[in-house]
C-alpha positions in Angstrom: 36.5 81.4 39.6 39.0 83.0 41.7 41.1 85.6 40.6 43.9 87.6 42.9 44.8 90.7 42.0 48.5 92.3 43.0 49.7 96.0 43.6 46.9 97.3 45.0 47.0 100.1 47.7 45.2 99.6 51.2 42.4 101.4 51.8 41.8 102.9 48.7 38.3 103.5 46.2 38.3 101.4 43.4 36.3 99.6 40.9 36.1 95.8 39.8 34.5 94.6 36.4 34.0 91.4 35.4 33.4 90.4 31.6 32.3 86.8 30.9 32.6 85.2 27.5 31.0 82.4 26.2 32.9 80.8 23.5 30.1 78.2 22.5 27.9 80.6 21.3 30.3 83.5 20.5 28.3 86.0 22.6 29.9 88.8 25.0 28.2 90.3 28.0 29.6 92.6 30.3 28.9 92.6 34.2 29.8 95.5 35.9 30.4 95.7 39.5 30.0 98.3 42.3 32.7 100.4 43.0 33.8 100.6 46.8 36.9 100.8 49.4 38.7 97.7 49.3 39.2 96.3 53.1 42.2 94.3 52.1 45.9 95.8 53.6 49.7 94.8 53.0 52.4 95.1 56.1 54.0 98.4 55.7 57.8 99.0 56.9 60.4 101.5 58.3 63.9 102.9 56.8 66.8 104.8 58.4 66.0 103.6 62.2 68.5 105.5 64.1 69.4 105.6 68.0 71.3 108.0 69.3 72.7 109.1 73.2 71.1 112.8 74.4 72.8 112.4 77.5 74.9 110.3 79.6 71.7 107.8 80.3 68.9 109.3 77.6 68.2 107.9 74.1 66.4 109.0 71.3 65.2 106.6 68.4 64.0 108.0 65.2 63.2 106.6 61.8 61.7 107.9 58.2 58.4 107.7 58.2 56.8 105.8 54.5 53.0 106.4 53.9 50.8 104.2 55.9 47.3 103.2 54.5 44.8 102.0 56.8 42.4 103.2 59.5 45.2 104.3 61.9 48.8 105.1 61.8 50.7 104.0 65.2 54.6 103.4 66.0 54.7 100.6 68.3 58.0 100.7 70.8 59.2 97.7 72.9 62.1 97.7 75.2 63.2 96.0 78.5 63.3 97.8 81.7 64.2 96.1 84.8 64.0 92.6 83.3 60.6 93.1 81.7 59.1 94.2 78.3 57.7 97.4 78.4 55.9 98.7 75.2 54.4 101.9 74.3 52.9 103.5 70.8 52.6 107.0 69.4 51.7 108.4 66.1 55.2 109.8 65.1 58.4 107.9 64.9 60.4 109.9 67.5 60.8 108.1 70.8 62.8 109.7 73.9 63.6 107.3 76.8 65.6 109.2 79.9 66.5 107.6 83.4 68.1 104.5 81.7 70.8 102.6 83.7 74.5 103.7 83.3 76.8 101.6 81.5 74.1 99.4 80.1 73.4 98.0 76.4 69.7 98.4 75.6 67.7 96.7 72.9 64.9 98.6 71.4 62.0 97.3 68.9 60.1 99.4 66.8 57.5 98.6 64.3 54.3 100.4 62.5 50.5 99.6 63.2 47.7 100.7 60.4 44.7 99.3 62.5 44.5 96.1 61.2 48.1 95.0 60.6 51.5 95.2 61.8 54.6 95.9 59.7 58.0 94.4 59.8 59.9 95.0 63.6 63.4 96.8 63.3 65.5 95.8 66.3 68.4 98.1 67.3 70.8 98.4 70.1 72.5 101.0 72.0 74.6 101.4 75.2 74.6 104.0 77.8 77.7 106.0 79.0 79.3 106.7 82.5 77.7 109.2 85.0 79.8 112.1 84.1 78.4 114.2 86.8 79.1 111.8 89.3 82.6 111.1 88.0 83.2 114.8 88.5 81.6 114.4 91.8 83.7 111.5 92.8 87.0 113.1 91.6 86.3 116.5 93.2 85.7 114.3 96.5 89.0 112.2 95.8 90.9 115.7 95.3 89.5 117.0 98.5 90.2 113.8 100.5 93.9 113.7 98.6 94.4 117.4 99.7 93.5 116.9 103.4 95.7 113.6 103.6 98.7 115.5 102.1 98.2 118.8 104.3 98.3 116.3 107.4 101.5 114.8 105.8 103.4 118.0 105.4 102.1 119.1 108.3 103.9 115.8 110.2 107.0 116.9 108.1 106.8 120.3 108.9 106.2 119.2 113.0 109.0 117.2 112.7 111.2 119.4 111.2 110.5 122.1 113.5 111.4 119.4 116.1 114.8 118.9 114.4 115.4 122.7 114.1 114.5 123.4 117.8 111.4 125.2 117.1 109.9 123.4 120.0 112.3 124.6 122.4 115.3 122.5 123.4 113.4 120.8 126.3 114.1 117.2 123.8 118.0 117.5 124.9 119.0 114.4 126.7 120.8 114.5 129.9 124.0 112.5 128.9 126.5 111.7 131.5 129.9 112.7 130.4 131.9 109.2 129.9 135.2 108.5 132.1 137.8 107.2 130.1 138.0 103.8 131.7 133.9 103.2 130.8 134.9 104.8 127.0 135.1 101.1 125.6 132.1 99.4 126.9 129.8 102.4 126.9 130.9 102.3 122.8 130.0 98.8 122.7 126.3 99.0 124.2 125.5 102.0 122.3 127.0 100.7 118.9 124.7 97.4 119.7 121.4 97.0 118.1 122.5 98.8 115.2 123.5 101.6 116.7 120.0 102.6 118.2 121.4 104.5 121.3 123.8 106.5 119.2 120.8 107.4 116.5 118.5 108.3 119.6 121.3 110.8 121.1 122.0 112.3 117.7 118.1 112.5 116.7 117.5 114.5 119.9 119.9 117.6 119.0 118.6 120.4 117.1 120.0 120.6 113.5 119.4 124.6 113.8 118.8 126.8 116.7 116.5 129.5 115.3 116.7 131.6 118.4 120.1 132.8 116.6 119.4 135.2 113.8 120.9 134.6 110.1 120.1 138.1 108.9 123.6 139.1 107.3 123.8 135.7 105.5 120.4 136.2 103.8 120.9 139.5 102.7 120.6 140.0 98.7 124.4 141.1 98.2 125.7 138.3 100.3 123.1 135.3 99.0 125.5 134.6 96.4 128.6 134.2 98.4 126.8 131.1 100.1 127.3 127.6 98.9 124.6 126.1 100.1 121.2 128.0 101.0 120.2 126.5 104.0 124.0 126.4 105.7 124.5 129.8 106.9 126.4 131.2 109.5 124.7 132.5 112.8 125.3 136.3 113.5 126.2 136.3 116.8 129.6 134.7 116.0 130.4 134.8 112.2 133.5 136.0 111.1 133.2 139.7 110.1 135.8 141.0 107.8 136.8 144.4 107.5 134.5 146.6 105.4 135.5 148.0 102.2 134.1 151.4 101.8 131.3 151.6 99.1 131.0 147.8 98.9 128.1 146.9 100.9 128.0 143.3 102.2 132.4 143.2 102.0 132.5 142.2 105.6 130.7 139.1 105.1 132.0 135.3 104.8 130.4 131.9 105.7 132.6 131.2 108.5 131.8 131.0 112.1 134.1 131.2 115.2 134.1 127.6 117.3 135.1 126.9 121.0 137.5 124.6 121.7 137.2 122.5 124.9 138.3 125.2 127.0 139.9 128.0 124.4 137.2 130.1 123.1 137.0 130.8 119.3 140.0 128.6 119.0 138.6 127.5 115.5 137.0 129.0 112.6 134.4 126.6 110.5 134.0 127.7 106.9 132.6 126.7 103.4 135.0 125.6 100.9 135.9 128.8 99.1 133.7 129.4 95.9 135.2 131.1 92.9 134.0 134.4 93.7 134.9 134.1 97.3 138.6 133.3 97.3 139.5 137.0 97.6 137.2 137.1 100.8 138.7 133.8 102.4 142.2 134.9 101.9 141.3 138.2 103.6 140.2 136.5 106.4 143.6 134.5 106.6 145.3 137.8 107.0 142.8 139.7 109.3 142.5 136.8 111.9 146.3 135.9 111.8 145.6 132.4 110.9 148.6 130.1 110.2 147.1 126.8 109.8 144.4 125.8 106.9 142.8 122.4 107.5 141.0 121.1 104.5 139.0 118.1 105.0 137.8 117.3 101.4 139.1 117.2 97.7 138.4 119.9 95.4 136.5 117.4 93.1 134.5 114.6 94.4 132.2 112.2 92.6 132.4 114.6 89.8 130.9 117.1 91.8 132.4 120.4 92.7 133.5 120.5 96.4 135.7 124.0 96.5 137.8 125.9 94.6 141.4 125.4 94.6 142.3 128.6 96.2 146.3 128.2 96.3 148.6 128.6 93.7 150.1 125.6 92.4 153.8 124.4 92.3 154.0 125.1 88.8 152.6 129.1 89.1 154.7 129.8 92.2 152.4 132.7 93.4 149.0 133.9 93.0 147.3 136.9 93.9 143.9 137.3 95.7 142.5 140.6 95.7 145.4 142.4 98.4 146.8 138.9 99.2 149.8 137.8 97.4 150.1 133.6 98.1 153.4 132.2 97.7 153.9 128.4 97.9 157.2 127.4 98.8 156.8 123.6 99.4 154.6 120.7 99.0 154.7 117.3 100.3 152.4 114.7 99.3 151.4 111.6 101.9 149.2 108.9 101.4 146.2 110.7 103.3 147.1 114.3 103.1 149.2 117.0 101.3 151.1 119.5 103.5 151.8 122.7 101.8 154.1 125.5 103.0 152.8 128.9 101.8 154.0 132.4 102.4 151.4 135.3 102.6 151.4 138.9 101.9 149.5 141.7 102.1 150.1 144.3 99.2 149.7 147.4 101.6 152.1 145.9 104.6 155.7 145.0 104.0 155.9 142.0 106.3 154.5 138.6 105.6 153.3 135.3 107.3 153.6 131.8 106.9 150.7 129.6 106.4 150.5 125.6 106.5 147.8 124.6 104.5 147.2 120.5 105.0 144.7 118.6 103.0 143.1 115.4 104.4 142.7 113.3 101.0 141.4 110.0 102.4 137.8 110.9 103.4 135.7 108.7 100.9 133.0 110.4 98.7 130.5 108.5 100.9 130.7 107.3 104.5 133.3 108.2 106.8 137.0 106.7 107.2 136.8 103.2 108.0 139.9 103.7 110.4 139.6 106.5 112.8 143.3 106.5 113.2 143.4 108.5 109.9 141.8 111.5 111.7 144.0 111.0 114.8 147.2 111.2 112.5 145.8 114.3 111.1 144.9 115.9 114.5 148.9 115.1 115.5 150.3 116.9 112.3 147.8 119.7 112.6 149.0 120.1 116.6 152.7 119.9 115.5 152.6 122.8 113.5 150.5 125.2 116.2 152.2 127.3 118.4 151.0 130.2 120.9 150.9 132.9 118.5 148.9 131.2 115.9 145.5 132.4 115.2 142.4 130.2 115.0 143.0 127.0 113.2 140.9 127.6 109.9 138.7 124.1 109.4 136.8 123.7 106.1 135.5 121.0 104.0 132.3 122.1 101.4 129.7 122.9 103.6 131.6 123.8 106.2 129.9 121.6 109.0 129.8 117.9 108.3 133.4 116.9 108.0 134.6 120.2 109.6 132.5 119.6 112.7 133.6 116.0 113.0 137.7 116.9 113.0 136.7 119.7 115.3 134.8 117.4 117.6 137.8 115.1 117.6 140.3 117.4 118.5 138.3 118.9 121.1 137.2 115.7 122.8 141.0 114.5 122.9 142.1 117.6 124.7 139.1 117.0 127.3 140.2 113.2 127.6 143.8 114.4 128.0 142.8 117.1 130.8 140.0 115.6 132.8 140.2 111.9 132.1 136.2 111.9 130.7 134.5 113.0 127.5 131.2 114.6 126.7 130.9 114.1 123.3 127.1 114.8 123.4 127.2 117.9 125.1 130.0 119.2 122.8 128.0 118.6 119.5 125.1 120.5 121.2 127.4 123.2 121.6 129.0 123.0 118.3 125.2 123.4 116.8 124.5 126.5 118.9 127.8 128.1 116.9 126.9 126.7 113.5 124.2 124.9 112.0 124.7 120.9 111.4 127.9 120.5 112.6 128.4 117.0 112.6 126.1 116.3 110.2 125.0 112.8 109.6 125.0 110.1 112.7 128.2 108.1 110.8 130.3 111.2 111.7 128.8 110.9 115.5 129.9 107.7 115.9 133.2 108.4 114.2 134.0 110.7 116.9 133.6 108.0 119.8 135.4 105.7 117.4 138.5 107.6 117.3 138.4 108.5 121.1 138.1 104.7 121.6 141.2 104.3 119.4 143.5 107.1 121.4 142.0 105.8 124.6 142.8 101.9 123.7 146.1 102.3 122.5 147.5 106.2 123.0 150.1 107.6 120.8 152.5 105.5 119.2 153.8 107.1 116.7 157.6 108.6 117.0 159.9 110.9 114.9 163.3 109.6 113.7 165.1 112.2 115.8 163.6 110.8 118.7 163.7 107.0 118.2 166.6 106.0 119.7 165.9 107.4 122.9 162.3 106.3 123.0 163.4 102.8 122.0 165.8 102.6 124.8 162.7 103.6 127.3 160.3 101.0 126.1 163.0 98.4 126.2 163.4 99.8 130.1 162.6 97.1 132.7 162.0 98.5 135.9 162.1 96.5 138.0 164.0 93.6 135.8 161.3 91.3 136.7 158.3 93.5 134.9 157.9 93.2 131.4 159.0 96.3 129.5 157.2 99.1 128.1 157.8 97.4 124.3 156.5 93.8 125.7 153.0 95.8 127.0 152.7 97.9 123.6 153.2 94.2 121.9 150.3 92.7 124.0 148.0 95.5 123.5 148.1 94.5 120.1 144.6 93.0 119.0 145.0 89.8 117.0 141.5 90.2 115.1 141.2 86.5 114.6 138.3 85.5 113.1 137.2 89.1 112.3 136.0 88.6 109.0 134.9 85.1 107.1 137.2 82.6 105.4 134.3 80.9 103.6 136.2 80.0 100.0 140.0 79.2 101.6 137.8 76.6 103.7 135.9 75.1 100.9 136.5 71.4 100.5 137.9 71.6 96.6 140.2 74.5 97.9 141.9 72.8 101.0 144.3 70.9 99.5 146.0 74.3 98.0 146.5 75.7 101.7 150.2 74.5 102.9 149.0 76.0 106.4 145.3 74.7 107.2 145.7 77.8 110.1 146.4 80.2 107.9 143.6 81.1 105.2 143.0 84.4 103.5 140.0 86.5 104.3 137.5 86.3 101.8 137.3 90.5 101.4 140.8 91.0 100.4 141.6 87.6 99.0 143.6 87.7 95.5 141.0 86.6 92.8 142.5 84.8 89.7 140.5 85.1 86.6 139.5 81.7 84.8 141.4 81.9 81.0 138.1 82.4 79.1 137.6 85.2 81.1 140.8 86.6 80.1 140.5 86.4 76.6 136.8 88.1 76.8 138.1 91.1 78.6 140.7 91.3 75.6 143.6 92.5 78.2 145.1 90.9 81.1 145.5 94.0 83.3 142.8 94.0 85.8 141.7 97.4 87.1 140.1 98.1 90.1 136.5 97.4 89.0 137.7 93.6 88.3 138.9 93.3 91.7 135.3 93.5 93.0 134.9 90.0 91.6 137.1 88.6 94.3 133.4 88.8 96.2 131.7 86.3 93.3 132.6 83.0 94.7 132.0 81.4 91.3 134.1 84.0 89.1 137.5 83.2 89.9 139.9 80.6 91.0 141.2 80.3 94.7 144.8 80.9 95.8 146.1 81.5 99.5 147.1 85.1 98.6 145.7 88.2 100.1 146.0 92.0 99.2 148.1 94.0 101.8 147.8 97.5 102.2 151.4 99.3 102.1 152.2 103.0 102.9 150.7 104.1 99.8 147.7 102.7 100.0 145.4 99.5 99.6 146.6 96.4 97.6 150.3 97.7 97.4 151.7 94.3 98.3 150.3 90.5 97.9 151.2 88.0 100.6 150.8 84.5 99.8 152.5 81.0 100.7 155.0 79.3 98.9 153.8 77.7 95.8 152.9 73.9 96.3 153.6 71.7 93.3 149.6 71.8 92.3 149.6 75.7 92.7 152.5 76.6 90.5 150.1 77.4 87.5 147.9 79.5 89.9 150.9 81.5 91.0 152.2 82.5 87.6 148.9 83.5 86.4 148.5 85.9 89.5 151.8 87.3 88.8 150.8 87.6 85.7 147.1 89.0 85.8 148.3 91.4 88.4 151.5 92.8 86.4 153.7 92.1 89.2 157.4 93.2 88.4 159.1 91.8 91.7 158.5 88.5 93.9 160.5 88.4 97.2 161.1 84.7 98.3 162.1 84.9 102.1 162.5 81.1 102.5 164.9 78.2 101.2 162.8 75.4 99.0 163.7 73.0 101.9 164.6 73.1 105.4 166.0 69.5 106.0 163.2 66.8 104.9 160.6 69.4 105.0 159.4 71.1 101.8 159.1 75.0 102.7 158.3 75.7 98.7 157.9 74.3 95.7 160.5 75.6 93.0 158.3 77.3 90.5 161.2 78.0 88.1 163.4 76.2 86.3 165.9 75.7 83.2 164.9 77.2 80.3 161.3 77.5 79.3 158.3 76.2 81.2 154.8 76.6 80.6 152.2 76.7 83.1 148.4 77.2 81.8 149.5 79.2 78.9 151.9 81.1 80.8 155.6 80.6 79.6 158.3 81.2 82.2 161.7 81.5 81.2 164.3 82.5 83.4 167.0 84.7 81.5 169.4 86.4 83.9 170.7 85.2 87.7 173.0 87.6 90.1 174.1 86.0 93.3 174.9 88.2 96.1 176.2 87.6 99.8 172.4 87.6 101.3 170.0 87.2 98.5 169.9 86.2 94.8 168.1 88.2 91.9 166.5 86.1 89.1 165.2 87.8 86.1 162.3 86.1 84.2 160.5 86.8 80.9 156.9 86.1 81.4 154.6 85.3 78.2 151.4 84.9 77.6 151.1 82.7 74.8 147.9 83.5 73.1 148.4 87.2 73.3 152.2 87.2 73.2 152.6 89.7 75.8 155.5 89.5 77.9 156.2 90.8 81.1 159.8 91.2 82.7 159.5 89.9 86.2 162.4 89.7 88.7 162.8 87.3 92.0 164.3 88.4 95.1 165.3 85.6 97.1 166.5 86.5 100.3 168.8 83.5 102.2 169.7 84.7 105.9 166.2 84.2 107.2 166.4 80.1 107.1 165.6 78.3 110.6 165.5 81.8 112.1 162.9 83.8 113.8 164.5 87.2 112.7 167.8 87.7 110.3 170.8 88.2 112.3 171.7 91.3 110.0 168.9 93.7 109.4 171.4 95.9 107.3 171.0 92.7 104.2 167.5 92.6 104.2 167.3 96.7 104.1 169.8 96.4 101.3 167.6 94.0 99.3 164.6 96.3 99.9 166.5 99.4 98.7 167.4 97.4 95.7 164.3 96.1 94.5 162.8 99.2 95.1 164.0 100.4 91.7 161.7 97.9 90.1 158.3 98.9 91.8 156.7 101.9 91.2 156.9 103.7 94.6 153.0 105.2 94.2 150.0 104.1 92.8 149.8 104.2 89.0 147.5 106.8 87.7 145.7 105.8 84.6 143.5 108.2 82.6 143.3 110.9 85.4 140.5 108.4 86.8 141.5 105.6 88.4 144.6 104.8 90.6 146.0 101.1 90.4 148.7 99.6 92.4 151.4 97.2 90.8 151.4 95.0 94.0 154.6 93.5 95.3 154.4 89.8 95.7 156.1 88.4 99.0 155.8 84.9 100.1 157.8 82.9 102.8 156.5 79.2 103.8 152.7 80.2 104.9 152.7 83.7 103.8 152.7 85.1 107.2 155.4 84.9 109.5 158.2 86.3 107.7 156.0 87.7 104.9 154.6 89.8 107.8 157.4 91.3 109.4 158.9 92.2 105.7 155.6 94.1 104.5 155.6 95.9 108.1 159.5 96.5 107.3 158.5 97.7 103.7 155.8 100.4 105.2 158.0 101.5 108.2 161.1 102.4 105.8 158.7 104.2 103.2 156.9 106.3 106.3 160.7 106.8 107.5 161.7 108.2 104.4 159.0 110.2 103.3 157.7 111.7 106.7 160.6 111.0 108.9 158.3 109.4 111.3 157.3 105.8 112.2 154.4 104.1 114.1 155.3 100.3 114.5 152.2 99.4 116.3 149.6 101.3 113.9 151.4 99.5 110.9 151.3 95.8 112.7 147.8 96.4 114.0 146.5 97.7 110.2 148.6 94.1 108.8 146.7 92.0 111.4 143.1 93.2 109.8 144.7 91.6 106.3 145.9 88.4 107.2 146.3 85.9 109.9 149.7 85.3 111.6 151.6 88.3 110.7 153.9 89.5 113.5 152.7 87.2 115.8 155.7 87.0 117.9 157.3 89.7 120.3 160.7 89.1 118.5 159.1 89.9 115.0 157.9 93.2 116.5 161.2 94.2 118.3 163.0 93.3 114.9 161.2 96.2 113.3 162.2 98.5 115.4 165.7 97.8 115.8 165.9 97.5 111.9 164.8 101.4 111.8 166.9 102.4 114.5 169.9 100.6 113.0 168.8 101.9 109.6 168.8 105.5 111.0 171.5 105.9 113.3 171.7 108.9 115.6 174.7 110.9 115.5 175.3 114.1 117.8 171.4 114.2 117.9 170.9 114.2 114.3 169.3 111.3 112.2 172.0 110.2 109.9 170.8 108.3 106.9 172.5 105.0 106.6 174.1 105.6 102.8 176.3 102.8 101.8 178.6 103.1 98.4 176.3 101.4 96.1 178.0 98.7 94.1 177.2 98.3 90.2 176.0 94.9 89.2 175.5 93.6 85.9 173.1 91.0 84.3 174.6 89.7 81.3 172.3 87.6 79.3 173.3 85.4 76.9 170.0 83.8 75.8 169.6 86.2 72.7 172.3 88.3 72.0 170.9 90.9 69.3 172.0 94.2 70.9 174.7 94.1 73.6 173.2 97.9 74.8 169.6 96.5 75.4 170.7 93.3 76.9 172.9 95.2 79.5 170.8 96.0 82.4 172.6 97.8 85.1 171.0 98.1 88.7 172.4 99.2 91.8 172.9 97.0 94.8 174.2 98.1 98.3 175.5 94.8 99.7 178.8 94.5 101.4 181.8 93.1 99.2 180.5 89.2 98.9 183.2 86.5 100.1 183.8 83.5 97.5 182.7 81.2 100.4 178.9 83.1 100.6 178.6 83.0 96.9 178.9 79.4 96.4 176.6 78.7 99.1 174.0 81.4 97.9 174.0 79.7 94.7 173.8 75.7 95.4 170.4 75.8 94.6 171.2 76.5 91.0 174.0 73.8 90.7 171.5 71.4 92.5 168.7 72.0 90.0 171.3 71.7 87.3 169.8 75.0 85.4 173.1 76.5 83.8 176.7 76.3 83.7 177.8 78.8 86.0 180.9 81.3 85.1 181.6 83.4 88.1 183.4 86.5 88.2 183.8 89.2 91.1 182.9 92.4 89.6 183.0 95.6 92.0 181.9 93.7 94.9 179.0 91.3 93.0 179.0 88.3 91.2 177.6 88.1 87.6 176.4 84.8 86.6 175.7 84.3 82.4 173.3 81.8 81.5 173.7 79.8 77.9 170.9 80.0 75.7 168.8 76.9 75.9 
């Protein structure tokens, strides 16, 4: 018989007794066994096995020990090292493993052995960390290497800076020979080639600062706040010293330097733009230096950044006091590119005063340089016309008094040298400028601009003429000596550049747009074509007045419709006029869309509808209301004059119900002729239409300038149109400045559209027209003043309020004849537009249109 006993403790003393019973005889006998140690044992288990990192690559394994019964007590520990199993044992459950691999996962197994049996194994895993000590060493090494590299870079920059500042001496200056006038253009072309590499090499070789010249005075603590820029300081040896005020240290300091001219020492003073706290010092300098001309080559604020304090009084205030100097403004004259102000200054300690002319150039862009160097040549002419023998130095300043200031002085001095010696040394003079004031001619583009201005002057010369000298000047130009030779006027016309192909014409030459061109040779340039927004774009914008930003969309070929029309720069600035062809039948809608979107007020038509059997222009107006792609056009009034007809239209956008009043002036005396027989008629019409067009660009929200353009068209938008646009600009220049420059006006026009002023007859007509408009009498210019006639537009379309329906306009045509009137108005009769009721009123004809 077998018996199994449970719950016995291993290796403990115990007794076993067996009692046998014989049930058959009902007797009982107890059999006693011998006490002793039982040899059997059970497996032992462990609890709370733990593993933790004692270092980045060291692990400690512990567990909670239980009572172990057996001949011995051991804890066996197994783990894998380098691909093989390693075992070890010890009497306590506390294992420490060091020098393990970093960032490695280890699996450890531990069990109990009591001498006979092994308990249930327990497995636990743990991952070692990265070597923080090595990382620290690596980071320290990386920092050291980076620091060394940074020091090397900084040293290179420092070394380069030293070279630019001239610390390495002046051995890097190039040996640039002066340029003879006859080689000026070719030299410019050679240097500007390859992205201006030769210009760049020249410019970079000139030290920015000559450090051998001290700047101690500018760095004194009492003077530091007088400097607009901390790195643009005058040299001590040629700084302008003010009279010292007792008890006021630093009162003799101003950030300004004497600059030598081409031959004349100290011809200029280059100064920084005055700060609010230095305006008193500035006027003290003007007084003490006996300066009578101030040239300001900046605006007070550009790109929302203050460039210069307004150191002169406004016309509203009349006068202002700056320290001991009283400045009174007597006159302010605004021109397109500059403002001239006549000032009178008085020292409160003196009785006598002095006149000072302040001329501010306003067309220098916020970034870069003026595109047309002629603007600076024109500024120079204005300044030199003011100068006299008794004038002190010409004070020139921008903001810092180095970049634009140096450019203007460089142009003036080099032009003087070109006239005197027939050659120029721009490089040598800029080096000279830098020796007298740091950073003069600050950037490469300004260095190139000096050369461009010299080329412009050398190629084309002085072509501006005052009205007082126009008649003698023109007679001299027309003189032929000998008679077989071309006149000076013809030679001047031949010097005009054609600019043919100077810009792309891709959009107008697209296959889908070719049918929209009346003349395949007159295609608008892409850069100044007039874009027409699609109707859905107009609706998204919610308004139909395109600002300047929307005009930039003209470069986006897919965003606008095409029309053969170009923006033309006028006297007061860009986009003053639109030159376009006479509309084709298929482009009438585009024409009216352009008129409405650009808020055009006046259309000038310089052609008839037909010449014989040839169509010159589709009739884009008619009887009653006409609709063109959402634009409703209704002719409301017509007035016939001897040489031109005025029509009034209401142009309405059908979706927004916005209505614009548009006037059309059709000139009738140019058909079939190269130039009009009587230019006075054309001038008369121009004087009349100027009443409808804003003379100057419109300022909106004190932030943007937008022109309301005048639309001018003939057959192809170039021949008569170009002459008319040039004449408009010249008349405005004559009126405002009493000077004209036919050559430069035509030259600028040719950059905007092909075919303008293409014949000598056109060119001479411009001179003759201005001369006849401003005749000379006893050596004085007599402005042509005719007695203005009163013309009444009488509309019978909607008679609601006679006071508002009656528009009175001043016209200056001569008294018309009945025959001329009937000829002028034949086109209306042919169109059957209205039944005309003609009445002669004050030398004009009033035509009433009945309601349609």
